[in-house]
C-alpha positions as CSV (number, residue, x, y, z in Angstrom):
1,M,-41.3,7.9,-20.2
2,E,-41.7,6.6,-23.8
3,E,-41.5,10.1,-25.2
4,T,-38.4,10.7,-23.2
5,D,-36.8,7.5,-24.5
6,D,-37.5,8.6,-28.1
7,L,-35.7,11.9,-27.8
8,D,-32.3,12.4,-29.4
9,P,-29.6,11.5,-26.9
10,R,-27.9,15.0,-27.3
11,A,-31.2,16.7,-26.5
12,R,-31.5,14.5,-23.4
13,V,-28.0,15.6,-22.4
14,A,-28.9,19.3,-22.8
15,S,-32.1,18.7,-20.7
16,L,-30.0,16.9,-18.1
17,C,-27.4,19.7,-17.9
18,R,-30.2,22.4,-17.4
19,R,-31.7,20.3,-14.6
20,I,-28.3,19.9,-12.9
21,Q,-27.7,23.6,-13.0
22,E,-31.0,24.1,-11.2
23,L,-29.9,21.6,-8.6
24,E,-26.5,23.3,-8.3
25,R,-28.3,26.5,-7.3
26,E,-30.4,24.6,-4.8
27,N,-27.2,23.0,-3.5
28,E,-25.6,26.4,-2.9
29,R,-28.6,27.3,-0.8
30,L,-28.4,24.1,1.2
31,R,-24.6,24.5,1.7
32,S,-25.1,27.9,3.2
33,Q,-27.6,26.4,5.6
34,L,-25.3,23.5,6.4
35,S,-22.5,25.9,7.2
36,I,-24.4,27.2,10.2
37,C,-26.1,23.9,11.1
38,S,-24.6,21.8,13.9
39,C,-25.0,18.1,13.1
40,S,-23.5,16.9,16.3
41,K,-26.9,16.5,17.8
42,E,-29.7,14.4,16.3
43,K,-32.2,17.2,16.5
44,D,-30.0,19.6,14.6
45,A,-29.1,16.9,12.1
46,R,-32.8,16.1,11.5
47,S,-33.6,19.7,10.9
48,C,-30.7,20.1,8.6
49,T,-31.7,16.9,6.7
50,S,-35.3,17.9,6.4
51,E,-34.3,20.9,4.4
52,F,-32.8,18.6,1.8
53,V,-35.2,15.6,2.0
54,G,-38.9,15.7,3.0
55,V,-40.9,12.9,4.4
56,N,-41.7,11.4,1.0
57,G,-38.2,11.7,-0.4
58,T,-38.6,15.2,-1.9
59,S,-37.0,18.5,-1.0
60,K,-38.9,21.3,0.6
61,G,-38.6,23.2,-2.7
62,G,-40.7,20.6,-4.5
63,S,-39.8,17.2,-5.9
64,Q,-36.1,18.0,-6.3
65,G,-34.9,15.1,-4.1
66,N,-36.5,12.5,-6.4
67,A,-35.7,14.6,-9.5
68,F,-32.1,14.6,-8.6
69,L,-32.0,10.8,-8.3
70,E,-34.0,10.5,-11.6
71,T,-31.5,12.8,-13.3
72,T,-28.6,10.7,-11.9
73,E,-30.1,7.5,-13.3
74,L,-30.7,9.2,-16.6
75,A,-27.0,10.2,-16.8
76,K,-25.8,6.7,-16.0
77,S,-28.0,5.3,-18.8
78,F,-26.2,7.3,-21.5
79,P,-23.8,5.4,-23.8
80,P,-20.1,6.0,-23.1
81,D,-19.5,7.6,-26.4
82,I,-21.9,10.5,-25.7
83,P,-19.9,13.4,-24.1
84,L,-21.3,15.0,-21.0
85,T,-20.5,18.5,-19.9
86,S,-18.6,18.9,-16.6
87,P,-21.7,19.6,-14.4
88,S,-23.1,16.2,-15.2
89,A,-20.1,14.6,-13.5
90,L,-21.8,15.5,-10.3
91,A,-24.6,13.1,-11.1
92,E,-22.3,10.1,-10.5
93,E,-22.0,10.7,-6.7
94,P,-24.8,13.0,-5.6
95,F,-23.7,13.4,-2.0
96,D,-19.9,13.9,-2.5
97,Y,-20.3,17.5,-3.5
98,L,-21.4,18.3,0.0
99,H,-17.9,17.4,1.2
100,L,-19.3,15.2,3.9
101,E,-18.6,11.5,4.5
102,K,-20.8,9.2,6.5
103,S,-18.9,7.4,9.3
104,A,-19.1,3.6,9.4
105,K,-20.5,4.2,12.9
106,F,-23.7,5.7,11.6
107,S,-26.3,4.4,9.2
108,K,-26.5,5.8,5.7
109,L,-29.1,8.2,4.6
110,R,-31.8,6.4,2.6
111,L,-34.6,7.8,0.5
112,K,-37.7,5.6,1.0
113,D,-39.9,4.9,-2.0
114,Q,-43.0,4.4,0.0
115,P,-45.0,7.6,0.7
116,G,-45.0,8.8,4.3
117,C,-41.8,7.0,5.3
118,Q,-39.3,9.0,7.3
119,P,-35.8,8.9,5.9
120,S,-33.1,7.9,8.5
121,T,-31.3,10.8,10.1
122,M,-28.1,11.8,8.3
123,Q,-25.2,11.9,10.7
124,V,-21.8,12.9,9.3
125,C,-18.2,13.1,10.3
126,A,-15.3,15.0,8.9
127,K,-12.4,13.3,7.2
128,R,-8.9,14.1,6.2
129,Y,-6.3,12.5,3.9
130,V,-3.3,11.2,5.9
131,A,-0.1,9.2,5.5
132,L,0.6,6.5,8.0
133,K,4.1,5.1,8.7
134,V,3.9,1.5,9.7
135,M,6.5,-1.1,11.0
136,Y,6.0,-4.8,11.1
137,F,7.8,-8.1,11.6
138,G,6.9,-10.2,8.5
139,K,7.7,-13.7,9.7
140,R,4.1,-14.9,10.3
141,F,2.5,-13.0,7.4
142,Y,1.9,-14.0,3.8
143,G,3.3,-10.7,2.6
144,F,1.9,-7.2,2.8
145,A,-0.8,-7.1,0.2
146,S,-4.2,-8.8,0.9
147,E,-4.8,-9.6,-2.8
148,A,-3.0,-12.9,-2.4
149,Q,-6.1,-14.5,-0.8
150,M,-3.9,-15.8,2.0
151,D,-4.3,-14.8,5.6
152,P,-2.9,-13.2,7.6
153,T,-1.4,-10.3,5.7
154,I,-0.2,-7.0,7.1
155,E,-2.7,-5.1,5.0
156,S,-5.7,-7.2,6.1
157,E,-4.7,-6.7,9.8
158,V,-4.3,-2.9,9.3
159,F,-7.8,-2.7,7.8
160,K,-9.3,-4.8,10.5
161,A,-7.9,-2.3,13.0
162,L,-9.2,0.7,11.0
163,E,-12.7,-0.8,10.9
164,R,-12.6,-1.7,14.6
165,T,-11.6,1.8,15.6
166,K,-14.2,3.3,13.2
167,L,-11.4,5.4,11.6
168,L,-12.1,4.1,8.1
169,V,-14.3,6.3,6.0
170,G,-16.3,4.3,3.5
171,S,-14.9,1.4,1.6
172,R,-11.2,0.8,0.7
173,T,-11.8,2.3,-2.7
174,E,-13.7,5.3,-1.4
175,S,-10.8,5.9,1.1
176,K,-8.4,6.5,-1.8
177,Y,-6.0,4.0,-0.3
178,S,-2.5,3.5,-1.6
179,R,0.7,1.8,-0.3
180,C,4.3,2.6,-0.9
181,G,5.7,-1.0,-1.2
182,R,4.3,-4.5,-1.6
183,T,6.7,-6.6,0.5
184,D,6.8,-10.4,0.1
185,K,6.0,-13.1,2.5
186,G,8.3,-13.0,5.5
187,V,9.8,-9.6,4.7
188,S,9.7,-6.9,7.5
189,S,9.6,-3.1,7.4
190,S,10.4,-0.3,9.7
191,G,9.2,2.4,7.3
192,Q,6.3,1.3,5.2
193,V,3.9,4.2,4.2
194,L,0.1,4.1,3.5
195,S,-2.2,6.9,2.6
196,L,-6.0,7.1,2.9
197,Y,-8.9,9.1,4.2
198,L,-9.5,8.7,7.9
199,R,-12.1,10.0,10.3
200,S,-11.1,13.3,11.8
201,N,-12.0,15.7,14.6
202,L,-12.2,18.5,12.1
203,K,-15.4,20.5,12.3
204,D,-15.9,20.4,8.5
205,A,-14.1,19.5,5.3
206,E,-12.8,23.1,5.0
207,G,-10.1,22.3,7.6
208,N,-11.4,24.2,10.6
209,I,-10.2,22.3,13.7
210,K,-13.0,21.6,16.1
211,K,-10.7,20.2,18.8
212,Q,-7.4,18.3,19.2
213,E,-7.0,15.9,16.3
214,I,-7.3,12.1,16.9
215,D,-4.1,10.4,18.0
216,Y,-4.1,7.9,15.2
217,V,-0.9,6.2,16.4
218,K,-2.4,5.6,19.9
219,V,-5.8,4.5,18.7
220,L,-4.6,2.0,16.1
221,N,-1.8,0.6,18.2
222,R,-4.3,-0.4,20.9
223,V,-5.9,-2.9,18.6
224,L,-3.2,-3.9,16.2
225,P,-1.3,-7.3,16.6
226,S,1.9,-7.1,18.6
227,D,4.0,-7.5,15.4
228,I,2.5,-4.5,13.6
229,R,2.8,-0.9,14.9
230,V,1.9,2.5,13.5
231,V,4.9,4.8,14.3
232,G,3.7,8.1,12.9
233,W,1.1,10.0,10.8
234,C,1.1,13.1,8.6
235,P,-1.7,15.1,6.9
236,V,-1.1,15.2,3.2
237,S,-2.7,16.8,0.1
238,T,-5.4,14.8,-1.7
239,D,-3.1,14.4,-4.8
240,F,-0.6,12.5,-2.6
241,S,0.0,8.8,-3.4
242,A,2.0,6.6,-1.1
243,R,3.2,4.7,-4.2
244,F,3.7,7.3,-6.9
245,S,4.8,10.3,-4.6
246,C,7.6,8.2,-3.2
247,L,11.0,9.7,-4.2
248,S,13.1,6.6,-3.1
249,R,12.9,3.4,-1.2
250,E,15.7,1.9,0.9
251,Y,16.1,-1.8,1.7
252,R,18.4,-3.4,4.2
253,Y,19.5,-7.1,4.2
254,L,21.1,-8.6,7.3
255,F,23.6,-11.5,7.1
256,W,26.4,-13.1,9.0
257,R,29.7,-12.5,7.4
258,G,31.3,-15.9,8.0
259,A,34.0,-16.5,5.4
260,L,32.5,-14.2,2.7
261,D,34.8,-12.1,0.6
262,I,33.5,-8.6,1.4
263,A,35.9,-6.9,-1.0
264,A,34.7,-8.9,-3.9
265,M,31.1,-8.3,-3.0
266,R,31.7,-4.6,-2.8
267,K,33.3,-4.6,-6.2
268,A,30.3,-6.3,-7.7
269,A,27.9,-4.1,-5.9
270,E,29.4,-1.0,-7.5
271,K,28.5,-2.4,-10.9
272,L,24.8,-2.4,-9.9
273,I,24.7,1.4,-9.1
274,G,23.1,3.5,-11.7
275,E,20.3,2.9,-14.2
276,H,20.3,-0.6,-15.7
277,D,17.9,-3.2,-17.1
278,F,17.5,-5.6,-14.1
279,R,15.4,-8.3,-15.8
280,N,18.0,-10.9,-14.9
281,F,17.8,-9.8,-11.3
282,C,14.1,-10.2,-10.6
283,K,11.1,-12.4,-11.1
284,M,9.7,-11.3,-14.4
285,D,6.1,-10.3,-14.7
286,A,5.6,-9.9,-18.4
287,A,1.9,-9.5,-18.1
288,N,2.1,-6.3,-16.1
289,V,5.7,-5.0,-16.5
290,K,7.3,-3.9,-19.8
291,N,10.0,-1.7,-18.5
292,Y,12.7,-3.4,-16.4
293,K,15.0,-0.4,-16.1
294,R,15.5,0.8,-12.6
295,K,18.0,3.2,-11.0
296,I,20.1,2.3,-7.9
297,T,21.6,5.3,-6.1
298,K,23.2,3.5,-3.2
299,F,24.6,0.0,-2.6
300,D,26.5,-0.3,0.7
301,I,27.9,-3.3,2.5
302,S,28.9,-2.6,6.1
303,P,29.1,-4.1,9.6
304,C,26.4,-3.7,12.2
305,N,28.6,-3.9,15.3
306,Q,26.9,-7.0,16.6
307,R,28.7,-10.3,17.1
308,F,27.9,-13.9,17.9
309,D,30.9,-15.9,19.0
310,V,33.5,-15.3,16.3
311,D,31.0,-14.2,13.7
312,E,29.8,-10.6,12.9
313,L,26.5,-9.3,11.7
314,W,26.7,-7.2,8.5
315,A,24.1,-5.4,6.3
316,I,23.6,-4.7,2.6
317,T,21.8,-1.4,2.1
318,V,20.2,-0.7,-1.3
319,K,18.5,2.6,-2.2
320,G,16.6,3.3,-5.4
321,S,13.6,5.1,-6.9
322,A,11.7,1.8,-7.3
323,F,12.3,-2.0,-7.4
324,L,11.2,-4.9,-9.4
325,W,9.6,-8.0,-8.0
326,H,12.2,-9.9,-5.9
327,Q,14.9,-7.6,-7.2
328,V,16.7,-7.1,-3.9
329,R,16.8,-10.8,-3.0
330,C,18.1,-11.7,-6.5
331,M,20.9,-9.2,-6.3
332,V,21.8,-10.3,-2.8
333,S,21.8,-14.0,-4.0
334,V,24.3,-13.2,-6.8
335,L,26.5,-11.2,-4.3
336,F,26.6,-14.2,-1.9
337,M,27.8,-16.4,-4.8
338,I,30.6,-13.9,-5.5
339,G,31.4,-13.6,-1.7
340,Q,31.8,-17.4,-1.5
341,G,34.2,-17.4,-4.5
342,L,31.8,-19.3,-6.7
343,E,31.3,-16.4,-9.2
344,S,33.5,-13.6,-10.4
345,P,32.4,-9.9,-9.8
346,D,32.3,-9.7,-13.6
347,V,29.3,-11.9,-13.8
348,V,27.2,-8.8,-12.8
349,D,28.3,-7.2,-16.1
350,V,27.1,-10.3,-18.0
351,L,23.7,-10.4,-16.3
352,L,23.2,-6.6,-16.9
353,D,23.9,-7.0,-20.6
354,I,20.5,-8.1,-21.9
355,E,21.8,-8.4,-25.5
356,M,24.4,-10.9,-24.4
357,T,22.1,-12.5,-21.7
358,P,18.4,-12.1,-22.8
359,R,17.3,-15.0,-20.6
360,K,17.8,-15.1,-16.9
361,P,19.8,-18.1,-15.6
362,Q,18.0,-20.2,-13.0
363,Y,19.2,-19.5,-9.5
364,T,17.7,-19.4,-6.0
365,M,16.9,-16.1,-4.4
366,A,18.3,-15.1,-1.0
367,T,16.0,-16.0,1.9
368,E,13.3,-13.5,2.8
369,L,13.5,-13.2,6.6
370,P,16.6,-10.9,6.8
371,L,15.1,-8.3,4.4
372,I,13.7,-5.0,5.7
373,L,12.0,-2.2,3.9
374,Q,13.8,0.4,6.0
375,F,12.8,3.8,4.6
376,C,10.5,5.5,2.1
377,E,11.4,9.0,1.2
378,F,8.8,11.7,0.4
379,K,8.9,15.5,-0.1
380,D,7.6,17.6,2.8
381,V,6.2,14.7,4.7
382,N,7.0,14.9,8.4
383,F,5.5,12.2,10.5
384,I,3.9,13.0,13.8
385,C,3.9,10.9,17.0
386,S,2.7,12.3,20.3
387,S,4.9,12.0,23.4
388,E,2.4,9.5,25.0
389,S,2.3,7.3,21.8
390,R,6.1,7.5,21.5
391,R,6.5,6.3,25.1
392,A,4.0,3.5,24.6
393,L,5.7,2.5,21.4
394,H,9.2,2.5,23.0
395,E,7.9,0.4,25.9
396,H,6.2,-2.1,23.5
397,L,9.3,-2.6,21.3
398,T,11.5,-2.9,24.3
399,N,9.4,-5.7,25.7
400,E,9.3,-7.4,22.4
401,L,13.1,-7.2,22.2
402,R,13.4,-8.7,25.7
403,T,11.1,-11.5,24.7
404,Y,13.2,-12.3,21.6
405,M,16.4,-12.1,23.6
406,L,15.0,-14.6,26.2
407,Q,14.2,-17.0,23.3
408,A,17.8,-16.5,22.0
409,A,19.1,-17.2,25.5
410,I,17.2,-20.5,25.6
411,Y,18.8,-21.5,22.3
412,H,22.2,-20.5,23.6
413,E,21.7,-22.6,26.8
414,T,20.8,-25.6,24.7
415,L,23.9,-25.1,22.6
416,S,26.1,-24.8,25.6
417,C,24.8,-28.3,26.8
418,L,26.0,-29.9,23.6
419,S,29.6,-30.8,22.9
420,T,31.2,-29.3,19.9
421,P,31.0,-31.7,17.0
422,E,34.3,-33.0,15.6
423,E,35.0,-32.4,12.0
424,G,35.5,-35.7,10.3
425,P,35.8,-37.0,6.7
426,S,32.8,-36.9,4.5
427,E,30.5,-39.9,4.4
428,P,31.6,-42.6,1.9
429,G,29.8,-42.5,-1.4
430,K,28.4,-39.0,-0.7
431,K,29.6,-36.5,-3.4
432,K,29.9,-32.9,-2.5
433,R,27.5,-30.8,-4.6
434,G,29.3,-28.7,-7.1
435,H,28.5,-25.2,-8.2
436,V,27.3,-24.7,-11.8
437,P,28.4,-21.2,-13.1
438,L,25.5,-18.9,-13.8
439,I,26.2,-18.5,-17.5
440,L,26.1,-22.3,-18.0
441,R,22.8,-22.9,-16.2
442,P,19.4,-23.5,-17.8
443,T,17.6,-20.3,-18.4
444,E,14.1,-19.0,-18.0
445,P,12.1,-17.7,-21.0
446,S,13.0,-14.2,-22.3
447,F,10.6,-11.3,-22.0
448,D,9.8,-11.5,-25.7
449,E,9.0,-15.2,-25.4
450,R,6.8,-14.6,-22.4
451,R,4.9,-11.8,-24.3
452,A,4.4,-14.0,-27.4
453,K,3.0,-16.8,-25.2
454,L,0.6,-14.3,-23.5
455,D,-0.5,-12.9,-26.8
456,M,-1.2,-16.4,-28.2
457,R,-3.2,-17.2,-25.1
458,T,-5.3,-14.0,-25.5
459,I,-6.0,-14.9,-29.2
460,Y,-7.0,-18.4,-28.2
461,D,-9.3,-17.2,-25.4
462,S,-11.0,-14.7,-27.7
């Protein structure tokens, strides 16, 4: 060992590469045996495993099992500035090249250090990379992402269901998980998309179907909470990303028209279409975001054909390639000010001109509950939902709708028992709160000011 440590690092690399080439040849031999080996039964799995690992942790061909692990540790010990040839990349994950993943249902294969110890039987399951389309009602959740350390979140509930149904392959990182959108607390979705590796009924990783594929929609919806549902799935290529492969995202914001000036709101909305710097229409994250330009391709304001008494439900539909943090709710908030006659449609031009308005005026975002992530667009992704799952999904949503309608009927009954309040003069001494124009309001720090503060903090911490 001491002599090995004294060798030149590049000589160690060359020795390592030669060793890995030998192991690659051994791997080819083992793969040919695995291709004809059935691992569905413990007996076959044990016989297949014994070809790779002997009772004392070595392969039948000699000490190659331990040698492989020793070579792996040697590769990991190299400094990062020493280049390794491509074969050595295999040393980082010695079992991945077999294209087999261990199910959470089975124990992992372990090589015992003690002589004479039998390694546990390796049982494997096939996996496939899929996209899941998910809908949820966001009212009781602390947003979609689980990084906020607040429960419950939609993401945490989805992963609980994946683990409970044994569909998750490995950890979240190993499953190559990605999400299309990260909706805020209270925001709902009818078209959120996730992508990750899931357990499959495929015979092997080459894609040969052993039997009918797992009905992911049916299996997951059995264990998910009533306000989260998977509505479809689709097999996708391994280079697919729910976040970066998305061509466009479409949001929908519901509101009661009341006395809003729809014509003025539409005039202002047209100014938001196209590519602009939206730093004055978002919550700025200077630490992680440097480019605040986004492209809006659609901004529509239209009725929903639903009424309550004399009022009518309307919707703002916004479509774009991507959105900034709180961007939709900030844009809607400014449109509501314009619809109430508190601001002119021209204020949009002022806010989009970052030379004239480098600092965002302070204003309150529109409330989160009426916002829906309605649709995420991808190329050649067609979601699948079996007839049985579609019927169950339709029945579930119908029952949920009836429940909410019953709750609404209770509120309506209560209202009908109350007499209509008479409009009277305002209370003496109580002044009506006035509106301060956006361009006259206190402002938040500019992007450059935020960056300078972050840089000073970094210097101070170092």
